[in-house]
N, C-alpha and C positions, 0 to 999 in steps of 0.2 A: 504494500500500500504506500503510495507516495506521501511524503510528509507535507504538512501545512506550510505555506510560504510565510515569510515574515509579515507581509501585508495582511494575510488571513489571520495570523496570530494577533496582530495589533487590533484588527477589527473585532475579533473574539474577545480580547481583553477589555476593549472599550465598551462592548455590549454587556459583558459580564458585570462590569462595575458601573453601568449606567445608573444615574441617580445617586450614587454614593459621593460623599464629599470628604475632604480631609479635615483635620482638626481646626483649620482656619476657615473652613466653609467653601474651599475651592473644589471644583470638579476633580474627583479622584484620578481620572485619566491623565490630568496634567502631571501628577506624580509619576505615573507609569511611563509617560513619554520622557520625562526628565531623567528617569533612571535608565531607560533604554538608550537615550542620547549620551548619558554619562558612561555607560558601558562601551558604546561605540568610540567615544572620545578617548577612553583608556586603552583602546586597542582590542577590545573584546570581539570575538567572532560571532557568527550568526546564531549559534546555539546559545551563547550567553545573552545576546540581544533578545532572543525569543524568551529566555528565562526571565529577563528583566521585565518584559511586558506581562508575564504571568506570575511574577514573584509573590504577589499578595493574594492571588486568586483563591487558593485553597485555604490559606489562613483566615481570609475574610469571608469564607463561605460563598464567594461569588461563583466558584466552580468547585465541584466535589473532587475528592481524591480519586474516586472511581472514574469520573469523567477523564481526569488527567491520565490515569493508567491506560484507558482505552483510546485516548486521542492519538491521532496520526502525527506523533512528535518523536524525535530521536530520544533514545533512552537517556542520554546525557541531559537533555532539557528537562525531562521528567525528574531526574535525580536532583538537579539544581533546584527546581521549584519545591520539591519536597524538603530538601535540606534547608531552604530559606523560610519554610512555613513553621512558625512557632507552634508548639503543641501545648495543650491545656496542662497547667501545673509545671511546665518545664522551666528549669532554672537557666540563667544565661550561660553557664559553663557548658551544659549539655547542648544547648542551641548553637553556640559558637564552635564547639567541638565538631558538631555535625557539618557545619559550613566548611571548616578547615579540612575535613576529611573527604569532601565532595569536590572533585575536579571542576574548576570553573566558577564555583559558587562564591568564592571570596571576592572576585572582581565585581560581581553583581551586587553583593552586600556593600562593598566599598562605595559604589555609585549610589545605592539606596541611602546610605548614611550621609553621603555628601549632600544629597538633596534634602534629607531630613534636617540637617544642621545648617542649611543655607540661612544666613542672617535675615534675609528678607522674609523667608517663610517662618522662621521662629519669631520674628518681630510682630507677626500678626496674631500671636497667641497671648493669652493673659500670663502674667508673671509666674504664678505657681505652676502652670502647665509647662511654660517655657523652661523653668528651672528643673522640673522633674524630668522632662525629656532630654535636656542638655546633659544631666547627670547619667541618665540611662544610656544615651548614645556614646558618651565618653567611656563608660564601662565596657560596652560592647566593642568599641574600637580597641581598647586596651587588651581585651581577651582575644581579639583577632590579630593582635600584633600590628595594627595600623597606627600610623602617626596621629597625634592629636589634630583635631579639626582646626 
């Protein structure tokens, strides 16, 4: 079975997250696009760009893990999306360990964190939320061995 094209994956991700907004009230697809562009800018390949479009789909219940498993996607894309999907009750050490153990996933998470910590994006949040997320993202960056934002 042929794999979905990047354009098809983008359309799927946009449709799956239709009506969702981020913490600042912006359409969620803007975040997905920024992460995909961040992966591309960091030299990521097509599979990593595909994973960037889908990176929050299972975690946010926009698409099911069963859908992902059956989708016409390379195994590497499925593995990255699953690695990037936080699980209920999971601590940051287990989450980041899975990302580090999955080929290609670290670059996608780096692009995700870069967009999540963008000063303009954080500036739209109330101070307690901004402080909580800044600390959370700094911890994840440290566990992943990424430089401070």
